[in-house]
CHARMM internal coordinates of N, CA and C (Angstrom, degrees):
IC EDIT
DIST 1 N 1 CA 1.4349
DIST 1 CA 1 C 1.4608
ANGL 1 N 1 CA 1 C 113.53
DIST 1 C 2 N 1.3567
ANGL 1 CA 1 C 2 N 116.81
DIHE 1 N 1 CA 1 C 2 N 125.33
DIST 2 N 2 CA 1.4430
ANGL 1 C 2 N 2 CA 121.06
DIHE 1 CA 1 C 2 N 2 CA -176.58
DIST 2 CA 2 C 1.4919
ANGL 2 N 2 CA 2 C 110.08
DIHE 1 C 2 N 2 CA 2 C -98.46
DIST 2 C 3 N 1.3871
ANGL 2 CA 2 C 3 N 116.32
DIHE 2 N 2 CA 2 C 3 N 135.57
DIST 3 N 3 CA 1.4605
ANGL 2 C 3 N 3 CA 122.87
DIHE 2 CA 2 C 3 N 3 CA -176.26
DIST 3 CA 3 C 1.5811
ANGL 3 N 3 CA 3 C 108.90
DIHE 2 C 3 N 3 CA 3 C -118.69
DIST 3 C 4 N 1.2569
ANGL 3 CA 3 C 4 N 115.13
DIHE 3 N 3 CA 3 C 4 N 155.05
DIST 4 N 4 CA 1.4764
ANGL 3 C 4 N 4 CA 119.89
DIHE 3 CA 3 C 4 N 4 CA 178.63
DIST 4 CA 4 C 1.5209
ANGL 4 N 4 CA 4 C 109.17
DIHE 3 C 4 N 4 CA 4 C -81.40
DIST 4 C 5 N 1.3033
ANGL 4 CA 4 C 5 N 113.97
DIHE 4 N 4 CA 4 C 5 N 131.48
DIST 5 N 5 CA 1.5037
ANGL 4 C 5 N 5 CA 121.35
DIHE 4 CA 4 C 5 N 5 CA 177.55
DIST 5 CA 5 C 1.5318
ANGL 5 N 5 CA 5 C 107.47
DIHE 4 C 5 N 5 CA 5 C -115.69
DIST 5 C 6 N 1.3208
ANGL 5 CA 5 C 6 N 114.30
DIHE 5 N 5 CA 5 C 6 N 129.84
DIST 6 N 6 CA 1.4541
ANGL 5 C 6 N 6 CA 119.37
DIHE 5 CA 5 C 6 N 6 CA 176.79
DIST 6 CA 6 C 1.5137
ANGL 6 N 6 CA 6 C 109.43
DIHE 5 C 6 N 6 CA 6 C -100.06
DIST 6 C 7 N 1.3611
ANGL 6 CA 6 C 7 N 116.98
DIHE 6 N 6 CA 6 C 7 N 130.43
DIST 7 N 7 CA 1.4678
ANGL 6 C 7 N 7 CA 124.12
DIHE 6 CA 6 C 7 N 7 CA -174.98
DIST 7 CA 7 C 1.5219
ANGL 7 N 7 CA 7 C 108.59
DIHE 6 C 7 N 7 CA 7 C -104.87
DIST 7 C 8 N 1.3410
ANGL 7 CA 7 C 8 N 115.94
DIHE 7 N 7 CA 7 C 8 N 130.19
DIST 8 N 8 CA 1.4587
ANGL 7 C 8 N 8 CA 122.45
DIHE 7 CA 7 C 8 N 8 CA 178.96
DIST 8 CA 8 C 1.4751
ANGL 8 N 8 CA 8 C 110.00
DIHE 7 C 8 N 8 CA 8 C -117.27
DIST 8 C 9 N 1.3267
ANGL 8 CA 8 C 9 N 118.41
DIHE 8 N 8 CA 8 C 9 N 145.08
DIST 9 N 9 CA 1.4460
ANGL 8 C 9 N 9 CA 124.72
DIHE 8 CA 8 C 9 N 9 CA 179.10
DIST 9 CA 9 C 1.5238
ANGL 9 N 9 CA 9 C 109.61
DIHE 8 C 9 N 9 CA 9 C -63.82
DIST 9 C 10 N 1.2964
ANGL 9 CA 9 C 10 N 118.21
DIHE 9 N 9 CA 9 C 10 N 139.84
DIST 10 N 10 CA 1.4462
ANGL 9 C 10 N 10 CA 122.31
DIHE 9 CA 9 C 10 N 10 CA 178.43
DIST 10 CA 10 C 1.5381
ANGL 10 N 10 CA 10 C 115.42
DIHE 9 C 10 N 10 CA 10 C -75.41
DIST 10 C 11 N 1.3493
ANGL 10 CA 10 C 11 N 116.10
DIHE 10 N 10 CA 10 C 11 N -17.90
DIST 11 N 11 CA 1.4463
ANGL 10 C 11 N 11 CA 119.67
DIHE 10 CA 10 C 11 N 11 CA -178.97
DIST 11 CA 11 C 1.5519
ANGL 11 N 11 CA 11 C 112.89
DIHE 10 C 11 N 11 CA 11 C -98.84
DIST 11 C 12 N 1.3201
ANGL 11 CA 11 C 12 N 118.17
DIHE 11 N 11 CA 11 C 12 N -53.14
DIST 12 N 12 CA 1.4527
ANGL 11 C 12 N 12 CA 122.72
DIHE 11 CA 11 C 12 N 12 CA -176.32
DIST 12 CA 12 C 1.5333
ANGL 12 N 12 CA 12 C 112.33
DIHE 11 C 12 N 12 CA 12 C -96.42
DIST 12 C 13 N 1.3788
ANGL 12 CA 12 C 13 N 119.00
DIHE 12 N 12 CA 12 C 13 N -9.27
DIST 13 N 13 CA 1.4584
ANGL 12 C 13 N 13 CA 124.07
DIHE 12 CA 12 C 13 N 13 CA 177.16
DIST 13 CA 13 C 1.5336
ANGL 13 N 13 CA 13 C 115.18
DIHE 12 C 13 N 13 CA 13 C 66.60
DIST 13 C 14 N 1.3970
ANGL 13 CA 13 C 14 N 116.31
DIHE 13 N 13 CA 13 C 14 N 11.05
DIST 14 N 14 CA 1.4890
ANGL 13 C 14 N 14 CA 117.17
DIHE 13 CA 13 C 14 N 14 CA 174.94
DIST 14 CA 14 C 1.5193
ANGL 14 N 14 CA 14 C 110.86
DIHE 13 C 14 N 14 CA 14 C -75.57
DIST 14 C 15 N 1.2821
ANGL 14 CA 14 C 15 N 113.67
DIHE 14 N 14 CA 14 C 15 N 143.93
DIST 15 N 15 CA 1.4893
ANGL 14 C 15 N 15 CA 122.01
DIHE 14 CA 14 C 15 N 15 CA 178.76
DIST 15 CA 15 C 1.5095
ANGL 15 N 15 CA 15 C 107.06
DIHE 14 C 15 N 15 CA 15 C -86.85
DIST 15 C 16 N 1.3470
ANGL 15 CA 15 C 16 N 118.86
DIHE 15 N 15 CA 15 C 16 N 104.84
DIST 16 N 16 CA 1.4270
ANGL 15 C 16 N 16 CA 122.47
DIHE 15 CA 15 C 16 N 16 CA -171.62
DIST 16 CA 16 C 1.5643
ANGL 16 N 16 CA 16 C 114.59
DIHE 15 C 16 N 16 CA 16 C -106.76
DIST 16 C 17 N 1.3161
ANGL 16 CA 16 C 17 N 117.00
DIHE 16 N 16 CA 16 C 17 N -29.60
DIST 17 N 17 CA 1.4777
ANGL 16 C 17 N 17 CA 118.44
DIHE 16 CA 16 C 17 N 17 CA -171.38
DIST 17 CA 17 C 1.4991
ANGL 17 N 17 CA 17 C 111.15
DIHE 16 C 17 N 17 CA 17 C -134.96
DIST 17 C 18 N 1.3037
ANGL 17 CA 17 C 18 N 115.41
DIHE 17 N 17 CA 17 C 18 N 152.54
DIST 18 N 18 CA 1.4731
ANGL 17 C 18 N 18 CA 122.05
DIHE 17 CA 17 C 18 N 18 CA 171.57
DIST 18 CA 18 C 1.5373
ANGL 18 N 18 CA 18 C 107.44
DIHE 17 C 18 N 18 CA 18 C -123.92
DIST 18 C 19 N 1.3277
ANGL 18 CA 18 C 19 N 116.19
DIHE 18 N 18 CA 18 C 19 N 148.39
DIST 19 N 19 CA 1.4229
ANGL 18 C 19 N 19 CA 122.50
DIHE 18 CA 18 C 19 N 19 CA 175.34
DIST 19 CA 19 C 1.5171
ANGL 19 N 19 CA 19 C 108.57
DIHE 18 C 19 N 19 CA 19 C -150.94
DIST 19 C 20 N 1.3320
ANGL 19 CA 19 C 20 N 117.27
DIHE 19 N 19 CA 19 C 20 N 177.56
DIST 20 N 20 CA 1.4603
ANGL 19 C 20 N 20 CA 119.77
DIHE 19 CA 19 C 20 N 20 CA 177.62
DIST 20 CA 20 C 1.4833
ANGL 20 N 20 CA 20 C 108.68
DIHE 19 C 20 N 20 CA 20 C -116.61
DIST 20 C 21 N 1.3782
ANGL 20 CA 20 C 21 N 115.16
DIHE 20 N 20 CA 20 C 21 N 155.94
DIST 21 N 21 CA 1.4628
ANGL 20 C 21 N 21 CA 119.14
DIHE 20 CA 20 C 21 N 21 CA 176.60
DIST 21 CA 21 C 1.5495
ANGL 21 N 21 CA 21 C 108.35
DIHE 20 C 21 N 21 CA 21 C -150.42
DIST 21 C 22 N 1.2851
ANGL 21 CA 21 C 22 N 114.85
DIHE 21 N 21 CA 21 C 22 N 156.14
DIST 22 N 22 CA 1.4701
ANGL 21 C 22 N 22 CA 121.48
DIHE 21 CA 21 C 22 N 22 CA 175.91
DIST 22 CA 22 C 1.4727
ANGL 22 N 22 CA 22 C 110.89
DIHE 21 C 22 N 22 CA 22 C -92.03
DIST 22 C 23 N 1.3381
ANGL 22 CA 22 C 23 N 117.59
DIHE 22 N 22 CA 22 C 23 N 111.01
DIST 23 N 23 CA 1.4787
ANGL 22 C 23 N 23 CA 121.01
DIHE 22 CA 22 C 23 N 23 CA -174.94
DIST 23 CA 23 C 1.4915
ANGL 23 N 23 CA 23 C 115.29
DIHE 22 C 23 N 23 CA 23 C -67.63
DIST 23 C 24 N 1.3664
ANGL 23 CA 23 C 24 N 116.61
DIHE 23 N 23 CA 23 C 24 N -22.99
DIST 24 N 24 CA 1.4879
ANGL 23 C 24 N 24 CA 118.34
DIHE 23 CA 23 C 24 N 24 CA 177.20
DIST 24 CA 24 C 1.5201
ANGL 24 N 24 CA 24 C 113.47
DIHE 23 C 24 N 24 CA 24 C -72.85
DIST 24 C 25 N 1.3221
ANGL 24 CA 24 C 25 N 118.56
DIHE 24 N 24 CA 24 C 25 N -37.26
DIST 25 N 25 CA 1.4454
ANGL 24 C 25 N 25 CA 121.13
DIHE 24 CA 24 C 25 N 25 CA -177.39
DIST 25 CA 25 C 1.4898
ANGL 25 N 25 CA 25 C 114.54
DIHE 24 C 25 N 25 CA 25 C -92.95
DIST 25 C 26 N 1.3632
ANGL 25 CA 25 C 26 N 116.08
DIHE 25 N 25 CA 25 C 26 N -26.41
DIST 26 N 26 CA 1.4834
ANGL 25 C 26 N 26 CA 119.79
DIHE 25 CA 25 C 26 N 26 CA 179.79
DIST 26 CA 26 C 1.5773
ANGL 26 N 26 CA 26 C 106.93
DIHE 25 C 26 N 26 CA 26 C -119.87
DIST 26 C 27 N 1.3385
ANGL 26 CA 26 C 27 N 113.95
DIHE 26 N 26 CA 26 C 27 N 94.54
DIST 27 N 27 CA 1.4838
ANGL 26 C 27 N 27 CA 118.08
DIHE 26 CA 26 C 27 N 27 CA -176.70
DIST 27 CA 27 C 1.5156
ANGL 27 N 27 CA 27 C 111.57
DIHE 26 C 27 N 27 CA 27 C -83.86
DIST 27 C 28 N 1.3344
ANGL 27 CA 27 C 28 N 118.15
DIHE 27 N 27 CA 27 C 28 N -24.82
DIST 28 N 28 CA 1.4838
ANGL 27 C 28 N 28 CA 119.29
DIHE 27 CA 27 C 28 N 28 CA 177.98
DIST 28 CA 28 C 1.5211
ANGL 28 N 28 CA 28 C 112.50
DIHE 27 C 28 N 28 CA 28 C -83.56
DIST 28 C 29 N 1.2796
ANGL 28 CA 28 C 29 N 117.54
DIHE 28 N 28 CA 28 C 29 N 167.78
DIST 29 N 29 CA 1.4961
ANGL 28 C 29 N 29 CA 120.98
DIHE 28 CA 28 C 29 N 29 CA -177.59
DIST 29 CA 29 C 1.5320
ANGL 29 N 29 CA 29 C 111.24
DIHE 28 C 29 N 29 CA 29 C -76.84
DIST 29 C 30 N 1.3001
ANGL 29 CA 29 C 30 N 118.68
DIHE 29 N 29 CA 29 C 30 N 148.55
DIST 30 N 30 CA 1.4077
ANGL 29 C 30 N 30 CA 122.25
DIHE 29 CA 29 C 30 N 30 CA 179.53
DIST 30 CA 30 C 1.5304
ANGL 30 N 30 CA 30 C 111.58
DIHE 29 C 30 N 30 CA 30 C -74.63
DIST 30 C 31 N 1.3139
ANGL 30 CA 30 C 31 N 115.00
DIHE 30 N 30 CA 30 C 31 N 150.72
DIST 31 N 31 CA 1.4578
ANGL 30 C 31 N 31 CA 120.75
DIHE 30 CA 30 C 31 N 31 CA 177.85
DIST 31 CA 31 C 1.5633
ANGL 31 N 31 CA 31 C 108.61
DIHE 30 C 31 N 31 CA 31 C -151.59
DIST 31 C 32 N 1.2904
ANGL 31 CA 31 C 32 N 115.61
DIHE 31 N 31 CA 31 C 32 N 113.71
DIST 32 N 32 CA 1.4730
ANGL 31 C 32 N 32 CA 121.72
DIHE 31 CA 31 C 32 N 32 CA -176.88
DIST 32 CA 32 C 1.5323
ANGL 32 N 32 CA 32 C 111.39
DIHE 31 C 32 N 32 CA 32 C -130.90
DIST 32 C 33 N 1.3426
ANGL 32 CA 32 C 33 N 115.30
DIHE 32 N 32 CA 32 C 33 N 154.55
DIST 33 N 33 CA 1.4624
ANGL 32 C 33 N 33 CA 118.99
DIHE 32 CA 32 C 33 N 33 CA 176.29
DIST 33 CA 33 C 1.5478
ANGL 33 N 33 CA 33 C 106.31
DIHE 32 C 33 N 33 CA 33 C -96.01
DIST 33 C 34 N 1.3346
ANGL 33 CA 33 C 34 N 116.84
DIHE 33 N 33 CA 33 C 34 N 116.87
DIST 34 N 34 CA 1.4199
ANGL 33 C 34 N 34 CA 119.06
DIHE 33 CA 33 C 34 N 34 CA -179.45
DIST 34 CA 34 C 1.5488
ANGL 34 N 34 CA 34 C 110.31
DIHE 33 C 34 N 34 CA 34 C -138.70
DIST 34 C 35 N 1.3187
ANGL 34 CA 34 C 35 N 116.32
DIHE 34 N 34 CA 34 C 35 N 166.88
DIST 35 N 35 CA 1.4496
ANGL 34 C 35 N 35 CA 118.18
DIHE 34 CA 34 C 35 N 35 CA -179.99
DIST 35 CA 35 C 1.5357
ANGL 35 N 35 CA 35 C 112.51
DIHE 34 C 35 N 35 CA 35 C -77.62
DIST 35 C 36 N 1.3228
ANGL 35 CA 35 C 36 N 116.56
DIHE 35 N 35 CA 35 C 36 N 131.48
DIST 36 N 36 CA 1.4596
ANGL 35 C 36 N 36 CA 121.78
DIHE 35 CA 35 C 36 N 36 CA 176.96
DIST 36 CA 36 C 1.5055
ANGL 36 N 36 CA 36 C 108.51
DIHE 35 C 36 N 36 CA 36 C -102.56
DIST 36 C 37 N 1.3703
ANGL 36 CA 36 C 37 N 117.60
DIHE 36 N 36 CA 36 C 37 N 113.24
DIST 37 N 37 CA 1.4980
ANGL 36 C 37 N 37 CA 119.39
DIHE 36 CA 36 C 37 N 37 CA -179.53
DIST 37 CA 37 C 1.5332
ANGL 37 N 37 CA 37 C 113.16
DIHE 36 C 37 N 37 CA 37 C -65.15
DIST 37 C 38 N 1.3434
ANGL 37 CA 37 C 38 N 119.37
DIHE 37 N 37 CA 37 C 38 N -19.69
DIST 38 N 38 CA 1.4447
ANGL 37 C 38 N 38 CA 121.99
DIHE 37 CA 37 C 38 N 38 CA 179.13
DIST 38 CA 38 C 1.5103
ANGL 38 N 38 CA 38 C 112.88
DIHE 37 C 38 N 38 CA 38 C -80.95
DIST 38 C 39 N 1.3101
ANGL 38 CA 38 C 39 N 114.31
DIHE 38 N 38 CA 38 C 39 N -40.34
DIST 39 N 39 CA 1.5008
ANGL 38 C 39 N 39 CA 117.55
DIHE 38 CA 38 C 39 N 39 CA 177.61
DIST 39 CA 39 C 1.5435
ANGL 39 N 39 CA 39 C 110.79
DIHE 38 C 39 N 39 CA 39 C -86.39
DIST 39 C 40 N 1.3447
ANGL 39 CA 39 C 40 N 115.74
DIHE 39 N 39 CA 39 C 40 N -17.90
DIST 40 N 40 CA 1.4231
ANGL 39 C 40 N 40 CA 123.95
DIHE 39 CA 39 C 40 N 40 CA -177.50
DIST 40 CA 40 C 1.5296
ANGL 40 N 40 CA 40 C 114.00
DIHE 39 C 40 N 40 CA 40 C 59.34
DIST 40 C 41 N 1.3789
ANGL 40 CA 40 C 41 N 115.38
DIHE 40 N 40 CA 40 C 41 N 42.53
DIST 41 N 41 CA 1.3943
ANGL 40 C 41 N 41 CA 121.49
DIHE 40 CA 40 C 41 N 41 CA 174.98
DIST 41 CA 41 C 1.5733
ANGL 41 N 41 CA 41 C 109.19
DIHE 40 C 41 N 41 CA 41 C -159.99
DIST 41 C 42 N 1.3086
ANGL 41 CA 41 C 42 N 116.17
DIHE 41 N 41 CA 41 C 42 N 169.46
DIST 42 N 42 CA 1.4807
ANGL 41 C 42 N 42 CA 119.50
DIHE 41 CA 41 C 42 N 42 CA 178.30
DIST 42 CA 42 C 1.5416
ANGL 42 N 42 CA 42 C 109.26
DIHE 41 C 42 N 42 CA 42 C -80.58
DIST 42 C 43 N 1.3342
ANGL 42 CA 42 C 43 N 114.43
DIHE 42 N 42 CA 42 C 43 N 127.21
DIST 43 N 43 CA 1.4673
ANGL 42 C 43 N 43 CA 119.48
DIHE 42 CA 42 C 43 N 43 CA -178.21
DIST 43 CA 43 C 1.5097
ANGL 43 N 43 CA 43 C 107.85
DIHE 42 C 43 N 43 CA 43 C -136.89
DIST 43 C 44 N 1.3200
ANGL 43 CA 43 C 44 N 116.22
DIHE 43 N 43 CA 43 C 44 N 166.04
DIST 44 N 44 CA 1.4642
ANGL 43 C 44 N 44 CA 121.95
DIHE 43 CA 43 C 44 N 44 CA 176.61
DIST 44 CA 44 C 1.4868
ANGL 44 N 44 CA 44 C 108.53
DIHE 43 C 44 N 44 CA 44 C -77.72
DIST 44 C 45 N 1.3241
ANGL 44 CA 44 C 45 N 117.89
DIHE 44 N 44 CA 44 C 45 N 128.76
DIST 45 N 45 CA 1.4788
ANGL 44 C 45 N 45 CA 124.55
DIHE 44 CA 44 C 45 N 45 CA 178.21
DIST 45 CA 45 C 1.5438
ANGL 45 N 45 CA 45 C 106.03
DIHE 44 C 45 N 45 CA 45 C -110.47
DIST 45 C 46 N 1.2963
ANGL 45 CA 45 C 46 N 116.93
DIHE 45 N 45 CA 45 C 46 N 130.75
DIST 46 N 46 CA 1.4499
ANGL 45 C 46 N 46 CA 122.06
DIHE 45 CA 45 C 46 N 46 CA 179.72
DIST 46 CA 46 C 1.5142
ANGL 46 N 46 CA 46 C 110.59
DIHE 45 C 46 N 46 CA 46 C -118.43
DIST 46 C 47 N 1.3275
ANGL 46 CA 46 C 47 N 114.78
DIHE 46 N 46 CA 46 C 47 N 152.71
DIST 47 N 47 CA 1.4662
ANGL 46 C 47 N 47 CA 120.68
DIHE 46 CA 46 C 47 N 47 CA -179.02
DIST 47 CA 47 C 1.5255
ANGL 47 N 47 CA 47 C 109.34
DIHE 46 C 47 N 47 CA 47 C -70.65
DIST 47 C 48 N 1.3489
ANGL 47 CA 47 C 48 N 115.90
DIHE 47 N 47 CA 47 C 48 N 136.17
DIST 48 N 48 CA 1.4427
ANGL 47 C 48 N 48 CA 120.81
DIHE 47 CA 47 C 48 N 48 CA 176.93
DIST 48 CA 48 C 1.4797
ANGL 48 N 48 CA 48 C 110.46
DIHE 47 C 48 N 48 CA 48 C -107.71
DIST 48 C 49 N 1.3552
ANGL 48 CA 48 C 49 N 114.74
DIHE 48 N 48 CA 48 C 49 N 177.71
DIST 49 N 49 CA 1.4831
ANGL 48 C 49 N 49 CA 117.05
DIHE 48 CA 48 C 49 N 49 CA 176.78
DIST 49 CA 49 C 1.5121
ANGL 49 N 49 CA 49 C 109.65
DIHE 48 C 49 N 49 CA 49 C -67.55
DIST 49 C 50 N 1.3299
ANGL 49 CA 49 C 50 N 116.53
DIHE 49 N 49 CA 49 C 50 N 158.25
DIST 50 N 50 CA 1.4731
ANGL 49 C 50 N 50 CA 120.03
DIHE 49 CA 49 C 50 N 50 CA 179.92
DIST 50 CA 50 C 1.4870
ANGL 50 N 50 CA 50 C 110.57
DIHE 49 C 50 N 50 CA 50 C -62.84
DIST 50 C 51 N 1.3368
ANGL 50 CA 50 C 51 N 114.98
DIHE 50 N 50 CA 50 C 51 N 155.19
DIST 51 N 51 CA 1.4679
ANGL 50 C 51 N 51 CA 122.47
DIHE 50 CA 50 C 51 N 51 CA -176.24
DIST 51 CA 51 C 1.5171
ANGL 51 N 51 CA 51 C 108.77
DIHE 50 C 51 N 51 CA 51 C 150.94
DIST 51 C 52 N 1.3194
ANGL 51 CA 51 C 52 N 113.78
DIHE 51 N 51 CA 51 C 52 N 178.92
DIST 52 N 52 CA 1.4754
ANGL 51 C 52 N 52 CA 119.31
DIHE 51 CA 51 C 52 N 52 CA -179.06
DIST 52 CA 52 C 1.5462
ANGL 52 N 52 CA 52 C 108.46
DIHE 51 C 52 N 52 CA 52 C -70.89
DIST 52 C 53 N 1.3310
ANGL 52 CA 52 C 53 N 120.32
DIHE 52 N 52 CA 52 C 53 N 134.19
DIST 53 N 53 CA 1.4555
ANGL 52 C 53 N 53 CA 124.96
DIHE 52 CA 52 C 53 N 53 CA 179.68
DIST 53 CA 53 C 1.5134
ANGL 53 N 53 CA 53 C 111.71
DIHE 52 C 53 N 53 CA 53 C -68.23
DIST 53 C 54 N 1.3323
ANGL 53 CA 53 C 54 N 117.79
DIHE 53 N 53 CA 53 C 54 N -10.80
DIST 54 N 54 CA 1.4926
ANGL 53 C 54 N 54 CA 119.94
DIHE 53 CA 53 C 54 N 54 CA -174.70
DIST 54 CA 54 C 1.4668
ANGL 54 N 54 CA 54 C 111.04
DIHE 53 C 54 N 54 CA 54 C -105.35
DIST 54 C 55 N 1.3246
ANGL 54 CA 54 C 55 N 120.87
DIHE 54 N 54 CA 54 C 55 N 3.85
DIST 55 N 55 CA 1.4818
ANGL 54 C 55 N 55 CA 122.08
DIHE 54 CA 54 C 55 N 55 CA 177.97
DIST 55 CA 55 C 1.5348
ANGL 55 N 55 CA 55 C 106.94
DIHE 54 C 55 N 55 CA 55 C -101.15
DIST 55 C 56 N 1.3020
ANGL 55 CA 55 C 56 N 117.79
DIHE 55 N 55 CA 55 C 56 N 126.24
DIST 56 N 56 CA 1.4098
ANGL 55 C 56 N 56 CA 126.03
DIHE 55 CA 55 C 56 N 56 CA -174.04
DIST 56 CA 56 C 1.4717
ANGL 56 N 56 CA 56 C 118.35
DIHE 55 C 56 N 56 CA 56 C -44.85
END
COOR INIT
IC SEED 1 N 1 CA 1 C
IC BUILD
């Protein structure tokens, strides 16, 4: 079963991206290097708790 994962910037904490992951095979939280439009540079984005990606 695939679930939606919300990724937040490690520096400014803005929730910028959403992706899906399989909870059974990936038990740890996602961590990817992506471009943050608010910081205007590539930063580490980590998976946050579920919720709306537009709420601070």
